Backbone as CSV, one residue per row, in Angstrom:
resi,resn,N_x,N_y,N_z,CA_x,CA_y,CA_z,C_x,C_y,C_z
1,MET,0.850,-1.238,0.009,-0.044,0.101,-0.015,0.874,1.141,0.002
2,ILE,0.674,2.160,-0.872,1.194,3.400,-0.960,0.271,4.611,-0.301
3,TYR,0.918,5.344,0.408,0.372,6.574,0.890,0.942,7.695,0.162
4,ALA,-0.072,8.790,-0.125,0.447,9.984,-0.634,-0.019,11.126,0.133
5,LEU,0.628,11.753,1.141,0.034,12.709,2.064,0.563,14.221,1.975
6,ILE,-0.384,14.883,1.501,0.013,16.317,0.955,-0.149,17.350,2.052
7,GLY,0.680,18.325,2.217,0.567,19.185,3.637,-0.558,20.262,3.151
8,GLY,-1.334,20.253,2.075,-2.276,21.219,1.708,-1.785,21.862,0.399
9,LYS,-2.726,22.514,-0.216,-2.468,23.343,-1.438,-2.613,24.830,-1.248
10,SER,-1.542,25.480,-1.559,-1.627,26.892,-1.313,-2.488,27.570,-2.118
11,LYS,-3.193,28.731,-1.774,-4.262,29.207,-2.484,-3.884,29.786,-3.822
12,ASP,-2.637,30.201,-4.044,-2.219,30.711,-5.441,-1.742,29.673,-6.320
13,SER,-1.693,28.439,-5.743,-1.135,27.426,-6.662,-2.057,26.670,-7.572
14,LYS,-1.592,26.722,-8.897,-2.579,25.953,-9.785,-1.757,24.714,-10.432
15,LEU,-0.594,24.514,-9.757,0.198,23.385,-10.087,-0.291,22.022,-9.643
16,ASN,0.009,20.968,-10.619,-0.518,19.718,-10.189,0.432,18.497,-10.458
17,ASN,1.776,18.944,-10.218,2.923,18.068,-10.411,2.705,16.951,-9.400
18,ILE,2.280,17.171,-8.336,1.935,16.131,-7.292,0.856,15.129,-7.578
19,GLU,-0.144,15.636,-8.133,-1.141,14.829,-8.508,-0.599,13.991,-9.697
20,LYS,-0.083,14.503,-10.564,0.338,13.741,-11.814,1.282,12.695,-11.328
21,TYR,2.178,12.928,-10.429,3.159,11.808,-9.769,2.186,10.746,-9.193
22,ILE,1.343,11.134,-8.279,0.573,10.150,-7.621,-0.199,9.317,-8.536
23,PHE,-0.743,9.877,-9.458,-1.456,8.995,-10.416,-0.649,8.054,-11.283
24,SER,0.582,8.485,-11.495,1.529,7.750,-12.232,1.978,6.622,-11.662
25,LEU,1.870,6.624,-10.139,2.161,5.314,-9.516,1.237,4.225,-9.720
26,THR,0.059,4.403,-10.335,-0.676,3.423,-10.659,-0.325,2.477,-11.691
27,LYS,0.707,2.978,-12.480,1.122,2.456,-13.622,0.075,2.126,-14.813
28,LYS,-0.971,2.983,-14.916,-1.976,2.910,-15.682,-2.097,4.254,-16.431
29,ALA,-2.397,4.123,-17.937,-2.502,5.254,-18.751,-3.640,6.099,-18.337
30,LYS,-4.646,5.647,-17.781,-5.921,6.335,-17.479,-6.534,5.701,-16.061
31,PRO,-5.909,6.192,-15.103,-6.238,5.527,-13.831,-7.582,6.026,-13.372
32,ASN,-8.183,5.090,-12.356,-9.560,5.521,-11.903,-9.371,6.243,-10.544
33,ILE,-9.840,7.497,-10.444,-9.573,8.368,-9.091,-10.937,8.581,-8.587
34,LEU,-10.964,8.295,-7.039,-12.126,8.610,-6.367,-12.043,9.699,-5.453
35,PHE,-12.478,10.699,-5.641,-12.251,12.106,-4.883,-13.358,12.287,-3.831
36,SER,-12.911,12.365,-2.595,-13.823,12.634,-1.395,-13.846,14.170,-0.849
37,PRO,-14.727,14.947,-0.926,-14.596,16.300,-0.357,-15.459,16.285,0.947
38,ILE,-15.612,15.133,1.707,-16.360,15.098,2.814,-15.930,16.078,3.923
39,ALA,-14.746,16.270,4.119,-14.321,17.114,5.048,-14.543,18.706,4.889
40,SER,-14.957,18.930,3.744,-15.351,20.380,3.230,-16.647,20.822,3.655
41,LYS,-16.563,22.147,4.103,-17.986,22.824,4.196,-18.734,22.953,2.966
42,GLU,-17.926,23.224,1.810,-18.500,23.408,0.662,-18.192,22.366,-0.338
43,ILE,-19.017,21.290,-0.421,-18.923,20.136,-1.270,-18.676,20.500,-2.525
44,ASP,-19.625,21.241,-2.914,-19.644,21.402,-4.652,-18.397,22.239,-5.100
45,LYS,-17.885,23.118,-4.285,-16.777,24.049,-4.504,-15.506,23.004,-4.384
46,SER,-15.569,22.179,-3.508,-14.344,21.358,-3.376,-14.240,20.423,-4.595
47,ILE,-15.308,19.915,-5.125,-15.366,19.118,-6.284,-14.778,19.766,-7.454
48,ASN,-15.292,21.057,-7.605,-15.014,21.807,-8.606,-13.562,22.303,-8.785
49,ASN,-13.110,22.618,-7.513,-11.569,22.854,-7.543,-10.585,21.765,-7.753
50,PHE,-11.176,20.521,-7.231,-10.322,19.233,-7.791,-10.332,18.995,-9.155
51,LYS,-11.530,19.166,-9.759,-11.726,18.967,-11.229,-10.656,20.068,-12.033
52,GLU,-10.759,21.231,-11.474,-9.725,22.296,-11.971,-8.288,21.832,-11.855
53,LEU,-8.054,21.395,-10.617,-6.695,20.971,-10.382,-6.085,19.845,-11.339
54,ILE,-6.837,18.899,-11.730,-6.474,17.775,-12.473,-6.738,18.021,-13.784
55,LYS,-7.174,19.056,-14.220,-7.449,19.210,-15.741,-6.289,19.054,-16.509
56,GLY,-6.370,18.260,-17.541,-5.069,17.939,-18.386,-4.529,16.658,-18.042
57,ILE,-4.966,16.155,-16.947,-4.341,14.735,-16.625,-5.471,13.768,-17.004
58,ASP,-5.061,12.607,-17.763,-5.982,11.701,-18.320,-6.376,10.646,-17.310
59,CYS,-7.570,10.901,-16.792,-7.957,9.779,-15.733,-9.575,9.872,-15.722
60,ASN,-10.108,8.894,-15.041,-11.469,8.698,-14.862,-11.769,9.064,-13.402
61,LEU,-12.843,9.844,-13.303,-13.034,10.544,-12.044,-14.551,10.374,-11.437
62,LYS,-14.495,9.676,-10.293,-15.774,9.652,-9.548,-15.711,10.396,-8.213
63,THR,-16.665,10.870,-7.569,-16.688,11.264,-6.167,-17.436,10.506,-5.181
64,PHE,-17.009,10.799,-4.007,-17.460,10.051,-2.842,-18.088,10.940,-1.687
65,THR,-19.265,11.257,-1.504,-19.786,12.118,-0.545,-20.596,11.353,0.507
66,GLU,-21.041,11.954,1.491,-21.900,11.337,2.610,-23.187,10.793,1.900
67,ASN,-23.609,11.196,0.762,-24.725,10.511,0.162,-24.433,9.168,-0.539
68,ASP,-23.118,8.852,-0.544,-22.757,7.556,-1.279,-22.106,6.568,-0.358
69,ILE,-22.397,6.625,0.910,-21.801,6.021,2.068,-22.160,4.428,1.727
70,LYS,-23.271,4.131,1.284,-23.672,2.834,1.119,-22.942,2.080,-0.051
71,ASP,-22.396,2.948,-0.826,-21.771,2.585,-2.023,-20.292,2.473,-1.952
72,PHE,-19.679,2.750,-0.709,-18.181,3.066,-0.660,-17.301,2.114,-0.983
73,ASP,-17.719,0.764,-0.666,-17.044,-0.421,-0.886,-16.845,-0.633,-2.374
74,GLU,-17.975,-0.585,-3.174,-17.935,-0.578,-4.569,-17.198,0.412,-5.338
75,LEU,-17.347,1.594,-4.844,-16.448,2.796,-5.332,-15.032,2.574,-5.124
76,LEU,-14.537,2.184,-3.938,-13.238,1.848,-3.551,-12.600,0.801,-4.422
77,ASN,-13.593,-0.217,-4.600,-12.999,-1.427,-5.467,-12.798,-1.049,-6.791
78,TRP,-13.497,0.104,-7.376,-13.300,0.660,-8.670,-11.976,1.539,-8.712
79,ALA,-11.634,2.053,-7.737,-10.748,3.357,-7.863,-9.278,2.498,-7.674
80,ASP,-8.437,3.236,-8.282,-6.938,2.974,-8.271,-6.308,3.985,-7.237
81,VAL,-6.858,5.226,-7.100,-6.428,6.106,-6.142,-7.698,6.616,-5.368
82,LEU,-7.598,6.711,-4.195,-8.521,7.372,-3.291,-7.905,8.610,-2.800
83,TYR,-8.464,9.839,-3.151,-7.889,11.156,-2.801,-8.893,11.738,-1.881
84,VAL,-8.443,12.257,-0.784,-9.576,12.809,0.197,-8.981,14.202,0.450
85,GLY,-10.057,15.162,0.205,-9.611,16.587,0.140,-9.617,17.128,1.708
86,GLY,-9.304,18.319,1.680,-9.277,19.023,3.032,-10.331,19.472,3.763
87,GLY,-10.295,20.054,4.938,-11.472,20.639,5.696,-11.248,20.361,7.047
88,ASN,-12.375,19.816,7.757,-12.345,19.625,9.131,-12.003,18.140,9.418
89,SER,-10.708,17.942,9.897,-10.424,16.684,10.096,-11.138,15.899,11.154
90,ASN,-11.520,16.431,12.237,-12.367,15.813,13.347,-13.701,15.285,12.615
91,TYR,-14.404,16.022,11.814,-15.651,15.509,11.340,-15.200,14.553,10.241
92,LEU,-14.345,14.593,9.612,-14.071,13.618,8.620,-13.630,12.142,9.257
93,VAL,-12.775,12.165,10.307,-12.599,10.922,10.805,-13.897,10.336,11.568
94,ASP,-14.596,11.253,12.057,-16.092,10.607,12.684,-16.830,10.131,11.744
95,VAL,-16.901,10.669,10.487,-17.726,10.020,9.483,-17.252,8.721,8.931
96,PHE,-15.960,8.526,8.990,-15.397,7.150,8.535,-15.446,6.249,9.639
97,LYS,-15.306,6.568,10.929,-15.374,5.657,11.972,-16.881,5.228,12.419
98,ASN,-17.873,6.210,12.221,-19.018,6.165,12.540,-19.910,5.069,11.509
99,ASN,-19.564,5.206,10.436,-20.011,4.341,9.362,-19.262,3.171,8.878
100,ASN,-18.281,2.829,9.642,-17.497,1.628,9.437,-16.735,1.614,8.081
101,LEU,-16.410,2.915,7.522,-15.853,3.034,6.372,-14.372,2.709,6.580
102,ASP,-13.813,2.824,7.814,-12.489,2.423,8.181,-12.085,1.110,7.788
103,LYS,-13.201,0.242,8.156,-13.173,-1.251,7.940,-12.944,-1.422,6.493
104,ILE,-13.727,-0.748,5.575,-13.594,-0.980,4.240,-12.063,-0.587,3.662
105,LEU,-11.587,0.565,4.224,-10.303,1.030,3.798,-9.218,-0.123,4.206
106,ILE,-9.461,-0.814,5.320,-8.621,-1.821,5.795,-8.617,-3.217,4.794
107,LYS,-9.871,-3.346,4.473,-10.116,-4.512,3.509,-9.104,-4.398,2.452
108,TYR,-8.772,-3.361,1.883,-7.913,-3.081,0.619,-6.433,-2.836,0.977
109,LEU,-6.145,-2.946,2.151,-4.636,-2.708,2.539,-3.650,-3.455,1.834
110,ASN,-3.924,-4.550,1.291,-3.045,-5.502,0.554,-3.216,-5.308,-0.843
111,SER,-3.948,-4.466,-1.340,-4.244,-4.102,-2.670,-3.089,-3.207,-3.359
112,ASN,-3.033,-2.949,-4.559,-2.125,-1.956,-5.239,-2.795,-0.488,-5.222
113,LYS,-3.875,-0.302,-4.529,-4.445,0.911,-4.475,-3.550,2.040,-3.764
114,ILE,-3.703,3.448,-3.975,-2.878,4.507,-3.402,-3.971,5.055,-2.609
115,TYR,-3.661,5.427,-1.334,-4.381,6.277,-0.370,-3.865,7.519,-0.306
116,ALA,-4.553,8.583,-0.935,-3.981,9.938,-1.009,-4.936,10.909,-0.141
117,GLY,-4.426,11.964,0.086,-5.217,13.047,0.816,-4.410,14.482,0.873
118,SER,-4.961,15.380,1.119,-4.365,16.810,1.267,-5.066,17.356,2.465
119,SER,-3.971,17.790,3.330,-4.457,18.527,4.558,-5.317,17.482,5.445
120,ALA,-6.413,17.656,5.901,-7.220,16.867,6.755,-7.390,15.557,6.035
121,GLY,-7.429,15.647,4.781,-7.580,14.173,3.921,-6.265,13.450,3.994
122,ALA,-5.048,14.065,4.425,-3.886,13.413,4.543,-3.831,12.708,5.907
123,MET,-4.425,13.516,6.964,-4.349,13.172,8.293,-5.082,11.913,8.481
124,LEU,-6.098,11.619,7.574,-7.157,10.700,7.947,-6.378,9.291,8.189
125,TYR,-5.470,8.845,7.501,-4.849,7.604,7.522,-3.847,7.542,8.782
126,THR,-3.372,8.516,9.272,-2.436,8.391,10.295,-2.783,7.954,11.711
127,TYR,-1.982,7.993,12.732,-2.384,7.791,14.093,-2.904,9.084,14.614
128,TYR,-2.042,9.900,15.001,-2.471,11.190,15.717,-1.711,12.370,14.879
129,SER,-2.545,13.282,14.436,-1.864,14.350,13.656,-2.579,15.745,14.012
130,MET,-1.928,16.923,13.577,-2.176,18.216,14.123,-3.403,18.745,13.213
131,GLY,-4.447,19.126,14.075,-5.712,19.694,13.373,-5.851,21.102,14.008
132,ASP,-6.760,21.846,13.300,-7.106,23.083,13.585,-8.715,23.425,13.667
133,LYS,-9.432,22.316,14.235,-10.761,22.601,14.440,-11.106,23.694,15.452
134,ASP,-10.194,23.590,16.562,-10.428,24.737,17.604,-9.522,25.876,17.563
135,MET,-8.866,26.004,16.425,-7.918,27.148,16.198,-8.534,28.587,16.335
136,PHE,-8.006,29.477,16.984,-8.517,30.842,16.788,-7.224,31.737,16.588
137,SER,-7.615,32.897,15.845,-6.479,33.975,15.530,-6.538,34.972,16.398
138,ASP,-5.414,35.611,16.882,-5.298,36.907,17.790,-3.987,37.517,17.473
139,ASN,-4.078,38.776,17.282,-2.732,39.583,17.122,-1.874,38.895,16.179
140,PHE,-2.378,38.478,14.903,-1.516,37.828,13.970,-0.941,36.538,14.138
141,HIS,-1.514,35.821,15.228,-0.961,34.612,15.435,-2.201,33.517,15.715
142,ASN,-1.831,32.404,15.585,-2.920,31.381,15.671,-2.588,30.410,16.926
143,TYR,-3.843,30.081,17.543,-3.582,29.295,18.805,-4.635,28.204,18.760
144,ASN,-4.285,27.273,19.608,-5.265,26.131,20.095,-5.148,25.022,19.034
145,TYR,-4.169,24.833,18.303,-4.185,23.769,17.573,-4.144,22.578,18.579
146,LYS,-4.624,21.328,18.003,-4.862,20.278,18.841,-4.534,18.932,17.908
147,MET,-3.811,18.044,18.566,-3.712,16.745,17.973,-5.153,15.835,17.978
148,VAL,-5.195,15.286,16.683,-6.436,14.553,16.360,-6.029,13.007,16.168
149,GLU,-6.948,12.209,16.962,-6.696,10.750,16.726,-7.584,10.379,15.495
150,CYS,-6.616,9.781,14.584,-7.154,9.518,13.125,-7.316,7.994,13.156
151,LEU,-7.372,7.407,11.851,-7.548,5.964,11.669,-6.508,5.031,11.957
152,ASN,-5.249,5.425,11.969,-4.245,4.794,12.297,-4.046,3.504,11.344
153,LEU,-4.293,3.807,10.020,-3.955,2.794,9.020,-2.524,2.834,8.762
154,ILE,-1.846,3.830,9.086,-0.342,4.115,9.085,0.321,4.595,10.154
155,ASN,0.993,4.019,10.875,1.372,4.353,12.380,2.440,5.513,12.329
156,ILE,1.969,6.756,11.903,2.889,7.856,11.819,1.949,9.228,12.185
157,SER,2.581,10.127,12.566,2.087,11.483,12.661,2.279,12.519,11.678
158,ILE,1.509,13.496,11.213,1.856,14.389,10.304,1.129,15.715,10.833
159,CYS,1.870,16.803,10.387,1.276,18.190,10.619,1.168,18.824,9.318
160,PRO,-0.055,19.046,8.635,-0.138,19.652,7.462,0.107,21.107,7.742
161,HIS,0.243,21.978,6.609,0.517,23.474,6.641,1.776,23.753,7.561
162,TYR,2.789,23.063,7.518,3.845,23.399,8.765,4.515,24.526,8.421
163,GLN,4.355,25.104,7.319,5.057,26.465,6.945,4.588,27.468,8.054
164,ASN,3.345,27.329,8.607,2.740,28.242,9.537,3.611,28.187,10.732
165,GLU,4.311,29.342,11.104,5.247,29.330,12.276,4.484,29.026,13.615
166,ASP,3.240,29.286,13.815,2.503,28.851,14.946,2.424,27.433,15.162
167,LEU,2.651,26.606,14.190,2.578,25.109,14.332,3.803,24.744,14.896
168,ILE,4.766,25.384,15.501,6.069,25.010,15.934,5.766,24.031,17.368
169,ILE,4.475,24.332,17.648,4.046,23.392,18.947,3.917,21.909,18.767
170,TYR,3.992,21.747,17.185,3.906,20.296,16.777,5.119,19.596,17.397
171,ASN,6.362,20.346,17.361,7.419,19.671,17.758,7.608,19.001,18.939
172,ASP,6.792,19.670,20.015,6.846,19.090,21.243,5.592,18.148,21.438
173,GLU,4.504,18.390,20.773,3.377,17.362,20.873,3.615,16.048,20.451
174,ILE,4.501,16.013,19.440,4.822,14.580,18.964,5.422,13.645,19.825
175,LYS,6.368,14.174,20.827,7.087,13.489,21.898,6.063,12.651,22.658
176,LYS,4.789,12.785,22.574,3.715,12.084,23.365,3.470,10.724,22.714
177,TYR,3.779,10.638,21.484,3.344,9.355,20.838,4.242,8.393,20.183
178,ASN,5.491,8.837,20.217,6.446,7.828,20.069,6.461,7.052,18.660
179,VAL,6.175,7.824,17.692,5.994,7.385,16.265,6.745,8.347,15.218
180,LYS,7.081,7.899,14.233,7.730,8.775,13.046,6.826,9.863,12.943
181,SER,7.303,11.072,12.652,6.339,12.261,12.521,7.002,13.195,11.319
182,PHE,6.077,13.892,10.795,6.392,14.771,9.816,5.707,15.958,9.686
183,GLY,6.514,17.181,9.580,5.920,18.439,9.304,5.844,18.660,7.837
184,ILE,4.746,18.783,7.289,4.564,18.928,5.694,4.063,20.278,5.406
185,GLU,4.924,20.944,4.500,4.385,22.203,4.209,3.545,22.197,3.031
186,GLU,2.817,23.107,2.760,1.810,23.225,1.495,2.605,22.915,0.309
187,ASP,1.861,22.398,-0.718,2.580,22.110,-2.086,3.760,21.076,-1.970
188,THR,3.733,20.379,-0.629,4.674,19.177,-0.664,4.047,17.969,-0.332
189,CYS,4.637,16.793,-0.774,3.873,15.494,-0.453,4.920,14.566,0.168
190,LEU,4.375,13.752,1.090,5.111,12.572,1.616,4.624,11.380,1.068
191,ILE,5.420,10.660,0.291,5.090,9.430,-0.268,5.635,8.195,0.719
192,TYR,4.799,7.557,1.199,5.162,6.496,2.329,4.624,5.041,1.921
193,ASP,5.847,4.332,1.512,5.643,3.092,0.884,6.455,1.882,1.663
194,ASN,5.655,1.028,2.598,6.204,0.083,3.217,7.470,0.508,4.003
195,ASP,7.200,1.473,4.912,8.156,2.118,5.781,9.353,2.910,5.097
196,LYS,9.375,2.854,3.674,10.247,3.950,3.108,9.645,5.064,2.688
197,PHE,10.179,6.268,2.761,9.434,7.470,2.322,10.428,8.337,1.730
198,TYR,9.879,9.397,0.956,10.380,10.409,0.169,9.399,11.616,-0.083
199,VAL,9.939,12.658,-0.674,9.184,13.734,-0.855,9.161,14.147,-2.151
200,ILE,7.947,14.666,-2.621,7.777,15.262,-4.049,7.131,16.589,-3.713
201,LYS,7.432,17.584,-4.756,7.020,18.979,-4.350,6.422,19.509,-5.739
202,ASP,5.412,20.512,-5.502,5.062,21.441,-6.592,5.822,22.533,-6.678
203,LYS,6.468,22.955,-5.347,7.122,24.426,-5.478,8.546,23.806,-4.887
204,ASN,9.668,24.522,-5.191,10.965,24.239,-4.702,11.234,24.890,-3.450
205,ASN,10.482,25.910,-2.997,10.548,26.872,-1.919,9.899,26.315,-0.541
206,MET,9.268,25.186,-0.824,8.509,24.494,0.260,9.178,23.258,0.879
207,SER,8.969,22.793,2.109,9.829,21.738,2.496,9.053,20.683,3.218
208,LEU,9.673,19.693,3.577,9.067,18.539,4.529,10.018,18.052,5.281
209,TYR,9.562,17.871,6.629,10.455,17.695,7.743,10.249,16.324,8.501
210,TYR,11.270,15.637,8.845,11.210,14.217,9.500,11.550,14.264,11.007
211,PHE,10.695,14.042,11.809,11.290,13.918,13.316,11.360,12.434,13.634
212,ASP,12.647,12.227,13.847,13.216,10.798,13.931,12.973,10.354,15.560
213,ASN,12.017,9.599,15.795,11.602,9.173,17.102,12.778,8.367,17.871
214,ASN,13.617,7.879,17.006,14.782,7.203,17.631,15.894,8.086,17.918
215,LYS,15.729,9.267,17.633,16.908,10.243,17.831,16.429,11.629,18.570
216,ASN,15.602,11.231,19.447,14.938,12.355,20.455,14.215,13.297,19.552
217,TYR,13.588,12.780,18.516,12.829,13.647,17.645,13.702,14.842,16.969
218,LEU,14.927,14.496,16.388,15.769,15.244,15.734,14.855,15.766,14.514
219,MET,14.858,16.988,14.097,14.333,17.461,13.089,15.286,17.421,11.640
220,ILE,14.723,16.573,10.682,15.507,16.427,9.480,14.737,16.717,8.324
221,PRO,15.343,17.973,7.505,14.717,18.277,6.331,14.845,17.226,5.275
222,LEU,13.954,16.674,4.696,14.033,15.696,3.493,14.388,16.244,2.132
223,LYS,15.280,15.667,1.665,15.871,16.097,0.274,15.088,15.490,-0.787
224,ARG,14.661,16.176,-1.899,13.981,15.469,-2.953,14.782,14.575,-3.802
225,GLY,14.396,13.568,-4.105,14.911,12.354,-4.647,15.709,11.313,-3.875
226,GLU,15.760,11.617,-2.523,16.240,10.686,-1.574,15.245,9.669,-0.877
227,ILE,15.436,8.523,-0.751,14.519,7.553,-0.231,15.141,7.246,1.327
228,TYR,14.324,7.543,2.301,14.561,7.179,3.799,13.819,6.120,4.141
229,GLU,14.239,5.541,5.446,13.589,4.395,6.028,13.935,4.452,7.586
């Protein structure tokens, strides 16, 4: 199983190099993509934004919303890539747990499918990750970020949007969980494949950091093109 975890898409970015790469991992000329906007408050806008994002990439696209819960197994069986969009991570996790969708995800763990997501969608598959449901802003800073218990399909932690300087609190929070942890900036993606991982980017000026739990959570910038384990 390959996971593709994106730290979010910056508002001004129209680049889709990450998506092209993720889809290419299927080894299919025209892969089947299942996009889920469930975490978003604006479902239609999220779907339209994703369609715009992947314009020019040859693929078959279907969407999965809460109206399609009874069909999730069939839709996931069809898909080569499940791509979950951003939004409210707590709500997203609750929908998957309360409707036993996590069990359907587990059913396909030994398949050749790719589980991908951006921001909250990337958090979904992890153990505990940093969410912003209770975040508030004051005097040009953001406060009250909290770790979210996710589905733990992959026993790691991530912090999306890590370029935000107020998310430095993640560096201490991760010490409570004793797992490999990653600070993922927007327009960067962590590819995690059988305990090996590497980074791909839309923009060269954004970064991705690894906190090694075996080295007192030493912060290590990941270099493009290098594979780690």
